[in-house]
C-alpha positions in Angstrom: 163.3 280.4 101.3 165.5 283.5 101.0 169.0 284.0 102.1 168.3 285.7 105.4 166.2 282.5 106.6 169.0 280.4 105.7 171.5 281.9 107.7 169.1 282.5 110.5 168.5 278.8 110.8 172.1 277.7 110.4 173.3 280.2 113.1 170.5 278.5 115.3 171.9 275.2 114.7 175.3 276.0 115.3 174.7 277.8 118.7 172.7 274.8 119.5 175.4 272.6 118.6 177.8 274.7 120.9 175.7 274.6 123.7 175.3 270.8 123.5 179.1 270.5 123.4 179.8 272.7 126.5 177.0 271.5 128.9 178.5 268.0 129.4 182.0 268.7 130.3 181.0 271.6 132.6 178.3 269.6 134.3 180.9 266.8 134.9 184.0 269.0 136.0 181.3 270.0 138.9 181.0 266.6 140.2 184.4 265.3 140.0 186.0 264.5 143.4 189.3 263.0 143.8 190.0 259.8 145.8 193.3 259.1 147.1 194.5 255.5 148.1 193.8 256.2 151.9 190.1 257.1 151.0 189.0 254.2 149.2 186.9 251.9 151.0 187.9 248.6 152.7 186.8 245.4 150.8 183.5 244.2 151.5 183.0 240.9 152.9 181.5 238.5 150.5 178.1 237.2 151.7 178.1 233.3 152.9 176.7 231.3 150.4 173.4 230.0 151.6 172.0 226.6 151.8 169.8 225.2 148.9 166.1 225.5 149.7 164.0 222.7 150.6 161.4 221.6 147.8 158.3 223.0 148.3 155.4 220.7 149.8 152.7 220.6 148.2 150.1 222.4 150.6 146.8 220.3 149.6 148.8 217.1 150.5 151.9 217.9 152.3 154.0 215.5 150.1 157.4 216.4 148.8 158.1 216.3 145.0 160.1 213.2 145.5 157.5 211.8 147.7 154.7 212.4 144.9 156.8 210.9 142.3 157.3 207.3 144.4 153.7 207.4 145.0 152.6 207.8 141.2 155.1 205.3 140.3 153.7 202.9 142.6 150.0 204.0 142.2 149.8 204.0 138.2 151.5 200.6 137.3 149.6 198.7 135.0 147.0 201.7 134.2 146.7 203.7 131.2 149.2 206.5 130.4 146.6 209.6 130.6 145.6 212.0 133.2 147.7 212.1 136.6 149.3 208.9 135.2 151.2 210.4 132.1 154.8 209.4 132.4 154.5 207.0 135.3 152.6 204.3 134.0 154.2 201.2 132.8 
């Protein structure tokens, strides 16, 4: 590459850096609005904490998780620890 090409490439890079450096500052200055203490919005009210939802009932049987656990403990007593009784058999 000869000297003329190097100068042109260096000038292009230089102008590109100048444009990158000036563009964000001019854009930020256009969108700036001063806010005084009187213009600040009032504190927003905190929403009330909601109650914990009930555990969902199994739609096919209509029983809650606690009811199902009690039933499986009762029905799986003395059976093998497999299938639906896994973890509930004695």
